[in-house]
C-alpha positions as CSV (number, residue, x, y, z in Angstrom):
1,M,-10.6,-121.3,-131.4
2,T,-11.3,-122.2,-135.0
3,D,-14.9,-122.7,-136.2
4,L,-15.0,-126.5,-136.8
5,K,-17.4,-125.9,-139.7
6,T,-14.5,-124.5,-141.7
7,F,-13.1,-128.0,-141.7
8,E,-14.2,-130.5,-144.4
9,V,-14.7,-134.2,-144.3
10,W,-15.2,-135.7,-147.8
11,F,-17.9,-138.3,-148.3
12,I,-16.7,-140.8,-151.0
13,T,-18.9,-143.6,-152.2
14,G,-17.6,-146.6,-154.1
15,S,-19.3,-148.6,-156.8
16,Q,-18.6,-150.1,-160.2
17,H,-19.9,-150.1,-163.8
18,L,-21.2,-153.7,-163.6
19,Y,-24.8,-152.7,-162.7
20,G,-25.4,-150.1,-165.5
21,K,-26.0,-146.4,-165.7
22,E,-29.4,-146.3,-164.0
23,T,-28.0,-148.0,-160.9
24,L,-25.0,-145.6,-160.8
25,K,-27.4,-142.6,-161.0
26,K,-29.3,-144.0,-157.9
27,V,-26.0,-144.6,-156.1
28,A,-25.0,-141.0,-156.7
29,A,-28.4,-139.6,-155.7
30,H,-28.4,-141.7,-152.5
31,S,-24.8,-140.7,-151.7
32,Q,-25.7,-137.0,-152.1
33,E,-28.7,-137.4,-149.9
34,I,-26.6,-139.0,-147.1
35,A,-23.9,-136.4,-147.3
36,K,-26.4,-133.6,-147.3
37,F,-28.1,-135.0,-144.2
38,L,-24.8,-135.4,-142.4
39,N,-23.7,-131.9,-143.2
40,A,-27.0,-130.4,-141.9
41,S,-27.1,-132.5,-138.8
42,K,-26.7,-130.7,-135.5
43,D,-24.8,-133.7,-134.3
44,I,-21.9,-133.2,-136.8
45,S,-19.5,-130.4,-136.0
46,V,-17.6,-130.2,-139.3
47,S,-18.7,-129.8,-142.9
48,I,-19.5,-133.0,-144.8
49,I,-18.7,-132.6,-148.5
50,Y,-20.1,-134.9,-151.1
51,K,-17.7,-136.1,-153.7
52,P,-18.7,-137.8,-157.0
53,I,-18.9,-141.6,-156.7
54,V,-15.8,-143.5,-157.7
55,T,-16.0,-146.5,-160.0
56,T,-12.5,-147.0,-161.3
57,P,-8.9,-147.2,-159.9
58,E,-8.1,-143.9,-161.7
59,E,-11.1,-142.1,-160.0
60,I,-10.2,-143.5,-156.6
61,L,-6.5,-142.4,-156.9
62,S,-7.5,-139.0,-158.1
63,V,-9.9,-138.2,-155.3
64,C,-7.3,-139.5,-152.7
65,K,-4.7,-137.1,-154.2
66,E,-7.2,-134.3,-154.1
67,A,-7.9,-135.0,-150.4
68,N,-4.2,-135.0,-149.6
69,A,-3.7,-131.6,-151.3
70,S,-6.8,-129.9,-149.9
71,K,-6.0,-127.6,-147.0
72,N,-9.6,-127.7,-145.6
73,C,-10.0,-131.5,-145.9
74,I,-9.2,-133.1,-142.5
75,G,-10.5,-136.6,-143.3
76,V,-12.4,-139.0,-145.6
77,I,-15.5,-141.0,-145.0
78,T,-15.9,-144.0,-147.4
79,W,-19.0,-146.1,-148.0
80,M,-19.6,-148.9,-150.5
81,H,-23.2,-148.5,-151.7
82,T,-22.8,-151.5,-154.1
83,F,-20.0,-154.0,-154.4
84,S,-16.8,-152.1,-155.2
85,P,-14.0,-154.5,-156.1
86,A,-11.3,-153.5,-153.6
87,K,-8.2,-154.0,-155.8
88,M,-9.4,-150.7,-157.4
89,W,-8.7,-149.0,-154.0
90,I,-5.1,-150.2,-153.5
91,N,-3.2,-147.3,-155.1
92,G,-5.6,-144.6,-153.7
93,L,-5.4,-146.0,-150.1
94,K,-1.6,-146.4,-150.4
95,I,-1.1,-142.7,-150.8
96,L,-4.0,-141.4,-148.6
97,Q,-2.6,-139.2,-145.9
98,K,-5.8,-138.0,-144.3
99,P,-7.7,-139.9,-141.5
100,L,-10.1,-142.5,-142.7
101,L,-13.6,-143.4,-141.4
102,H,-15.4,-146.4,-142.9
103,L,-19.1,-146.0,-142.6
104,H,-20.9,-149.3,-142.8
105,T,-24.4,-148.4,-143.5
106,Q,-27.0,-148.7,-146.2
107,F,-29.4,-146.2,-147.8
108,N,-32.6,-147.9,-146.7
109,R,-33.1,-148.7,-143.0
110,D,-35.5,-151.6,-143.5
111,I,-35.9,-154.4,-146.0
112,P,-39.0,-153.8,-148.2
113,W,-40.4,-157.2,-147.5
114,N,-43.2,-157.2,-150.1
115,D,-41.2,-155.5,-152.9
116,I,-37.7,-156.7,-152.6
117,D,-36.3,-158.1,-155.9
118,M,-32.8,-158.6,-157.5
119,D,-32.7,-155.0,-158.7
120,F,-33.0,-153.9,-155.1
121,M,-30.4,-156.4,-154.0
122,N,-27.9,-155.3,-156.7
123,L,-28.3,-151.6,-155.6
124,N,-28.1,-152.1,-151.9
125,Q,-25.1,-154.3,-151.4
126,S,-23.3,-152.5,-148.5
127,A,-23.6,-155.6,-146.4
128,H,-20.9,-157.3,-148.4
129,G,-19.5,-154.4,-150.4
130,D,-18.2,-152.9,-147.2
131,R,-16.6,-156.2,-146.2
132,E,-14.7,-156.2,-149.5
133,F,-13.4,-152.7,-148.8
134,G,-12.7,-153.5,-145.2
135,F,-10.6,-156.5,-146.1
136,M,-8.4,-154.3,-148.3
137,V,-7.9,-151.6,-145.6
138,S,-6.9,-154.4,-143.2
139,R,-4.7,-156.0,-145.8
140,L,-2.9,-152.7,-146.2
141,R,-2.5,-152.4,-142.4
142,M,-4.2,-149.0,-142.4
143,E,-5.6,-147.4,-139.2
144,R,-9.2,-146.3,-139.6
145,K,-12.5,-146.1,-137.7
146,V,-15.4,-148.3,-138.6
147,V,-18.9,-147.0,-137.7
148,V,-21.8,-149.4,-138.1
149,G,-25.4,-148.3,-138.1
150,Y,-28.2,-146.6,-140.0
151,W,-27.0,-143.1,-141.2
152,K,-29.9,-141.3,-139.6
153,D,-29.5,-142.9,-136.1
154,E,-28.3,-140.6,-133.3
155,S,-25.8,-143.1,-132.1
156,T,-24.3,-143.4,-135.6
157,L,-24.1,-139.6,-136.0
158,K,-22.5,-139.2,-132.6
159,S,-19.8,-141.8,-133.3
160,I,-19.0,-140.1,-136.6
161,N,-18.8,-136.8,-134.9
162,V,-16.4,-138.1,-132.2
163,W,-14.0,-139.1,-135.1
164,C,-14.6,-135.7,-136.8
165,R,-13.5,-133.9,-133.7
166,A,-10.5,-136.1,-133.3
167,A,-9.6,-135.4,-136.9
168,A,-9.8,-131.6,-136.2
169,G,-7.3,-132.0,-133.4
170,W,-5.0,-134.1,-135.6
171,N,-5.2,-131.6,-138.4
172,D,-4.3,-128.8,-136.0
173,W,-1.1,-130.6,-135.1
174,Q,0.1,-130.7,-138.7
175,N,2.9,-128.0,-139.1
176,A,2.0,-126.6,-135.7
177,K,4.7,-124.8,-133.7
178,F,5.2,-124.9,-129.9
179,V,7.8,-122.9,-128.0
180,R,9.7,-124.0,-124.9
181,F,11.3,-121.2,-122.9
182,G,14.4,-122.8,-121.4
183,D,14.8,-126.5,-121.0
184,N,12.7,-128.9,-119.1
185,M,13.0,-129.1,-115.3
186,R,16.4,-130.4,-114.5
187,Y,16.8,-134.2,-114.0
188,V,13.1,-134.9,-114.7
189,A,12.5,-137.8,-117.0
190,V,8.9,-138.0,-118.1
191,T,8.7,-134.4,-119.3
192,D,11.6,-134.9,-121.7
193,G,11.5,-136.9,-124.9
194,D,12.5,-137.2,-128.6
195,K,11.4,-134.0,-130.3
196,V,12.7,-135.2,-133.7
197,E,10.6,-138.3,-133.5
198,A,7.6,-136.3,-132.3
199,E,7.9,-134.0,-135.3
200,Y,8.1,-137.0,-137.7
201,K,5.3,-138.8,-136.0
202,F,2.9,-136.0,-135.1
203,G,3.7,-133.2,-137.5
204,F,4.4,-130.4,-135.0
205,S,7.7,-128.9,-134.0
206,V,9.1,-127.8,-130.7
207,N,11.9,-125.3,-130.5
208,T,13.5,-123.5,-127.6
209,H,13.9,-119.7,-127.0
210,G,16.0,-118.3,-124.2
211,I,13.9,-116.5,-121.6
212,G,15.6,-113.2,-122.6
213,D,13.8,-113.3,-125.9
214,L,10.5,-113.3,-124.1
215,V,11.5,-110.7,-121.5
216,K,12.4,-108.3,-124.3
217,V,8.9,-108.5,-125.6
218,I,7.3,-108.2,-122.2
219,N,9.3,-105.0,-121.5
220,E,8.0,-103.5,-124.7
221,I,4.4,-103.7,-123.7
222,S,2.9,-100.2,-123.1
223,D,1.3,-99.0,-119.9
224,K,-1.9,-98.3,-121.9
225,E,-2.1,-102.0,-123.0
226,V,-1.6,-103.0,-119.4
227,D,-4.4,-100.7,-118.2
228,T,-6.8,-102.1,-120.8
229,L,-6.1,-105.6,-119.7
230,I,-6.5,-104.7,-116.0
231,K,-10.0,-103.5,-116.8
232,E,-10.7,-106.8,-118.3
233,Y,-9.5,-108.6,-115.2
234,E,-11.8,-106.4,-113.1
235,G,-14.8,-107.2,-115.2
236,T,-14.1,-110.9,-115.4
237,Y,-12.9,-111.9,-111.9
238,T,-13.3,-111.1,-108.3
239,L,-10.1,-109.3,-107.3
240,S,-8.7,-109.7,-103.8
241,A,-8.5,-106.5,-101.8
242,S,-4.7,-106.1,-102.2
243,L,-5.0,-106.2,-106.0
244,Q,-7.9,-103.7,-106.3
245,K,-7.3,-100.1,-107.3
246,N,-5.1,-98.5,-104.6
247,G,-4.4,-101.9,-103.1
248,K,-1.0,-102.5,-101.7
249,Q,-0.1,-105.1,-104.3
250,R,-1.8,-103.5,-107.3
251,Q,1.6,-103.2,-109.0
252,S,1.9,-107.0,-109.0
253,L,-1.3,-107.2,-110.9
254,K,0.1,-104.8,-113.5
255,D,3.2,-106.9,-113.7
256,A,1.2,-110.0,-114.3
257,A,-0.9,-108.3,-117.0
258,R,2.3,-107.2,-118.7
259,I,3.6,-110.8,-118.7
260,E,0.4,-112.0,-120.2
261,L,0.5,-109.4,-123.0
262,G,4.1,-110.2,-123.7
263,L,3.5,-113.9,-123.8
264,K,0.5,-113.5,-126.2
265,T,2.5,-111.1,-128.4
266,F,5.4,-113.6,-128.6
267,L,3.0,-116.5,-129.4
268,Q,1.2,-114.5,-132.1
269,D,4.3,-113.1,-133.7
270,G,5.8,-116.6,-133.9
271,N,2.6,-118.3,-134.9
272,Y,2.9,-120.6,-131.9
273,K,-0.1,-122.7,-130.7
274,G,1.3,-123.2,-127.2
275,F,4.2,-122.9,-124.8
276,T,5.9,-124.2,-121.8
277,D,8.4,-122.8,-119.3
278,T,10.0,-123.8,-116.1
279,F,10.4,-122.0,-112.8
280,E,14.2,-122.7,-112.9
281,D,14.7,-120.7,-116.1
282,L,12.9,-117.4,-115.8
283,H,15.8,-114.9,-115.4
284,G,14.6,-111.4,-115.9
285,M,10.9,-112.0,-115.2
286,K,9.4,-110.4,-112.0
287,Q,7.0,-113.3,-111.3
288,L,6.0,-116.7,-112.7
289,P,3.3,-116.5,-115.4
290,G,0.4,-117.7,-113.3
291,I,-2.7,-115.9,-114.5
292,A,-1.1,-115.5,-117.9
293,A,-0.8,-119.3,-118.5
294,Q,-4.4,-119.8,-117.1
295,R,-5.9,-117.2,-119.4
296,L,-3.9,-118.1,-122.5
297,M,-5.1,-121.7,-122.1
298,Q,-8.7,-120.6,-121.9
299,Q,-8.1,-118.8,-125.2
300,G,-7.0,-122.0,-126.8
301,Y,-3.3,-122.2,-126.4
302,G,-1.6,-125.3,-125.2
303,F,0.4,-125.1,-121.9
304,A,2.3,-127.3,-119.5
305,G,4.8,-126.6,-116.8
306,E,8.4,-127.5,-116.4
307,G,9.2,-127.8,-120.1
308,D,6.7,-130.5,-120.7
309,W,6.2,-130.0,-124.5
310,K,4.3,-133.2,-125.0
311,T,1.5,-132.1,-122.7
312,V,1.5,-128.7,-124.2
313,A,0.7,-130.2,-127.6
314,L,-1.9,-132.6,-126.1
315,V,-3.7,-129.7,-124.3
316,R,-3.9,-127.8,-127.5
317,A,-5.2,-130.8,-129.5
318,M,-7.8,-131.6,-126.9
319,K,-9.0,-127.9,-126.8
320,V,-9.4,-128.0,-130.6
321,M,-11.3,-131.3,-130.4
322,A,-13.6,-129.9,-127.8
323,T,-14.4,-126.6,-129.6
324,G,-18.0,-125.5,-128.8
325,L,-18.6,-128.2,-126.1
326,K,-19.7,-127.3,-122.6
327,G,-16.9,-127.6,-120.1
328,G,-13.2,-127.2,-120.5
329,N,-9.7,-128.8,-120.8
330,S,-6.7,-128.0,-118.7
331,F,-3.1,-128.8,-117.9
332,M,-3.3,-130.8,-114.7
333,E,-1.1,-132.6,-112.2
334,D,-1.8,-135.4,-109.7
335,Y,-0.7,-133.6,-106.6
336,T,-1.7,-135.4,-103.4
337,Y,-4.0,-138.2,-102.2
338,H,-6.9,-138.7,-99.8
339,F,-6.9,-142.3,-98.5
340,E,-10.0,-142.3,-96.4
341,P,-11.5,-145.8,-96.6
342,K,-14.3,-146.0,-99.2
343,N,-13.8,-142.4,-100.1
344,E,-10.3,-142.4,-101.7
345,M,-9.6,-139.4,-104.0
346,V,-6.9,-137.5,-105.8
347,L,-6.4,-133.8,-105.4
348,G,-5.3,-132.4,-108.8
349,A,-3.7,-129.0,-109.0
350,H,-0.5,-127.2,-110.0
351,M,1.4,-124.4,-108.3
352,L,-0.3,-121.8,-110.5
353,E,-1.4,-122.8,-113.9
354,I,-4.8,-124.5,-114.1
355,C,-7.0,-123.3,-117.0
356,S,-10.0,-121.3,-115.9
357,S,-12.2,-123.0,-118.6
358,I,-12.8,-125.7,-116.0
359,A,-13.8,-123.4,-113.1
360,D,-17.1,-124.1,-111.5
361,R,-17.8,-120.4,-110.9
362,K,-16.3,-116.9,-111.3
363,P,-12.7,-117.2,-110.2
364,L,-11.0,-115.2,-107.6
365,C,-7.9,-113.2,-108.8
366,A,-5.4,-113.2,-105.9
367,I,-1.8,-113.0,-105.0
368,H,0.1,-115.4,-102.7
369,P,3.7,-116.4,-102.0
370,L,5.3,-119.2,-103.9
371,G,8.0,-121.2,-102.3
372,I,9.9,-122.0,-105.4
373,G,11.3,-120.0,-108.4
374,G,12.9,-117.2,-106.4
375,K,10.6,-114.5,-107.9
376,E,8.0,-112.0,-106.5
377,D,4.7,-113.3,-105.3
378,P,2.7,-114.4,-108.5
379,V,-0.9,-113.5,-109.3
380,R,-3.2,-116.4,-110.1
381,L,-6.9,-117.4,-110.5
382,L,-8.4,-119.5,-107.7
383,F,-11.4,-121.8,-108.1
384,N,-12.8,-125.3,-107.6
385,V,-13.8,-127.5,-110.5
386,A,-17.3,-128.9,-111.0
387,A,-18.3,-132.5,-110.3
388,G,-19.0,-134.9,-113.1
389,D,-17.5,-137.4,-115.6
390,A,-14.0,-136.4,-116.7
391,L,-10.7,-138.0,-117.8
392,N,-7.0,-137.5,-117.6
393,A,-4.8,-138.1,-120.6
394,S,-1.0,-138.2,-121.0
395,I,1.4,-138.7,-123.9
396,I,4.6,-140.5,-122.9
397,D,7.7,-141.4,-124.8
398,M,8.4,-145.1,-124.3
399,G,11.7,-145.0,-126.3
400,N,10.5,-147.1,-129.2
401,R,7.1,-145.5,-129.5
402,F,4.7,-142.9,-128.0
403,R,1.8,-144.0,-125.8
404,L,-1.4,-142.2,-125.2
405,L,-2.7,-143.1,-121.7
406,V,-6.2,-142.3,-120.6
407,N,-7.9,-142.7,-117.2
408,E,-11.6,-142.0,-116.9
409,V,-12.4,-140.4,-113.6
410,Q,-15.3,-139.0,-111.6
411,A,-14.7,-135.4,-110.4
412,I,-16.1,-134.8,-106.9
413,K,-17.5,-131.6,-105.4
414,P,-15.2,-130.6,-102.5
415,K,-16.8,-130.7,-99.1
416,H,-14.1,-128.5,-97.5
417,K,-13.1,-125.0,-98.4
418,L,-9.3,-125.5,-98.2
419,P,-8.7,-121.9,-97.0
420,K,-4.9,-122.2,-96.9
421,L,-4.4,-123.8,-100.3
422,P,-4.1,-120.9,-102.8
423,V,-4.3,-122.8,-106.1
424,A,-7.0,-123.9,-108.5
425,R,-7.9,-127.5,-107.7
426,V,-10.1,-130.5,-108.5
427,L,-10.9,-133.7,-106.7
428,W,-11.5,-136.9,-108.6
429,K,-11.9,-140.6,-108.1
430,P,-10.0,-142.7,-110.7
431,M,-11.8,-145.5,-112.4
432,P,-12.3,-148.3,-111.6
433,D,-11.2,-147.5,-108.1
434,M,-8.3,-145.7,-106.4
435,K,-6.0,-148.6,-105.9
436,T,-6.5,-150.2,-109.4
437,G,-6.5,-146.9,-111.3
438,C,-3.4,-145.5,-109.7
439,A,-1.5,-148.8,-110.0
440,A,-2.5,-149.2,-113.6
441,W,-1.3,-145.6,-114.4
442,I,2.0,-146.4,-112.8
443,Y,2.4,-149.8,-114.5
444,A,1.7,-148.0,-117.8
445,G,4.4,-145.4,-117.1
446,G,1.9,-142.5,-117.0
447,A,3.2,-139.0,-116.4
448,H,2.4,-136.8,-113.4
449,H,1.3,-134.1,-116.0
450,T,-1.9,-134.7,-117.9
451,C,-4.7,-132.9,-119.7
452,F,-7.9,-133.0,-117.6
453,S,-11.0,-132.9,-119.7
454,Q,-14.6,-132.3,-118.7
455,N,-16.1,-132.7,-122.3
456,L,-14.1,-135.3,-124.2
457,T,-14.5,-139.1,-123.9
458,S,-12.0,-141.9,-124.2
459,E,-13.4,-142.5,-127.7
460,H,-12.2,-139.1,-128.9
461,L,-8.7,-139.9,-127.7
462,E,-8.7,-143.5,-129.0
463,D,-9.7,-142.2,-132.5
464,F,-6.9,-139.5,-132.1
465,A,-4.3,-142.2,-131.2
466,A,-5.3,-144.2,-134.3
467,M,-4.8,-141.2,-136.5
468,A,-1.4,-140.7,-135.0
469,N,-0.7,-144.4,-135.3
470,I,0.5,-144.6,-131.7
471,E,-0.3,-146.9,-128.8
472,F,-3.5,-146.3,-126.8
473,V,-4.1,-147.6,-123.3
474,L,-7.3,-147.0,-121.4
475,I,-8.0,-147.3,-117.7
476,D,-11.8,-147.3,-117.2
477,K,-14.5,-148.9,-115.0
478,N,-13.8,-152.3,-116.5
479,S,-10.1,-152.3,-116.0
480,N,-8.3,-154.9,-113.9
481,L,-4.5,-155.1,-113.3
482,H,-4.0,-158.6,-114.5
483,Q,-5.5,-157.8,-117.9
484,L,-3.8,-154.4,-118.1
485,K,-0.3,-155.8,-117.4
486,N,-0.8,-158.5,-120.0
487,E,-2.0,-155.8,-122.5
488,L,1.2,-153.8,-121.8
489,K,3.3,-156.9,-122.4
490,W,1.5,-157.8,-125.6
491,N,1.8,-154.2,-126.8
492,E,5.6,-154.3,-126.1
493,V,6.0,-157.3,-128.4
494,Y,3.8,-155.8,-131.1
495,Y,5.7,-152.5,-131.2
496,R,9.0,-154.2,-131.3
497,Q,7.9,-156.0,-134.4
498,T,6.5,-153.0,-136.3
């Protein structure tokens, strides 16, 4: 994955010439100090770049144009140290194409009770300068994040960083390419959608290749390349007996390795950031790409099954957002339920392709039959997933808009070994409870495919949805069905008017 420090967030401070040159010198010095502190903070994942203070409409328009044109700039933080008349910001904000965070802070933490005078008051006017700026952003109907608090406080830094990580994911989508091998699973609704509208709204493209294009690349992989990858498998995973050297199914492991190498070559050659396939359209392949999809996801590629390109893109974005964080993100599916009273749970899994980044320990590399697809038995990684806070996220096409739906969950350590279930799996309890959480998901039209995250929060995804200017719906510990159903109705009216 990309080092997030290569991304820049520009720190832009607003003021005006009313207060004189000495005041502006202090504004610039204070702004530089804040930007330097943010950039050096261990709590900020990206590079914070100080930009000269802006005091005129021309300066504001110029820096917004520069931000739009900068390849490394993924967002802008604004702060009004003094009062900055907001009509100066209109033309700059109108053309700004990068995500915006409004930091409502002030240079000094405390009021200097014994020394405060009007000079101090004229310099430190964030309390109403930021309100003037905030009005204009609201008047222009612009999405942004507002963070309130002293700039050195841990809570302020963490909230800024959540937005920075979301901005990195959003930036990664711009001009991204995802490939779909074949179409989506036949007759399935939720995995389909408007790819033209998605490219307009999100900035990424999805195009289809026939499976023959991939098979050609797979068949060109050399035996030497396969043998090298097999050694990596042996050093990384516990191989089942039949897949070990001289094992009766060793050839299947070689076939799986060849598929992985072919897929990765295809993705690299086409500059793709993720892919999807479907078991119905794999003519010419010996087995379904189980371990290949699992390992490519761990390397940062997006993936989802059955042609679900929306989840492919979401998995990729969430992996970028989570760069460097403990835990992982994976394609997931709600598979089956446990309705034991007071211990209700969901078992999440897929037939093969769950990312090994969320494994609780060294995975087992094994081969088992698969009842669909009509191929040879596929190789896959088997593991459980650690307990802890997590979430499931899904992007769905509602016809007149896209919706990002998030359910916070509690992953549960399994008490049973499940010896006859040869898939990677996770157990979780939906928030606020099984009945409410599942009903809310269904009322909201949530897909059966999601991205399961151990290290992102709903705040990351709410910020991301704001950058994409799409609907965001959250199911958490405070949710109840009456309020959620009303929220969905109100949202429907809002999006039909915009």
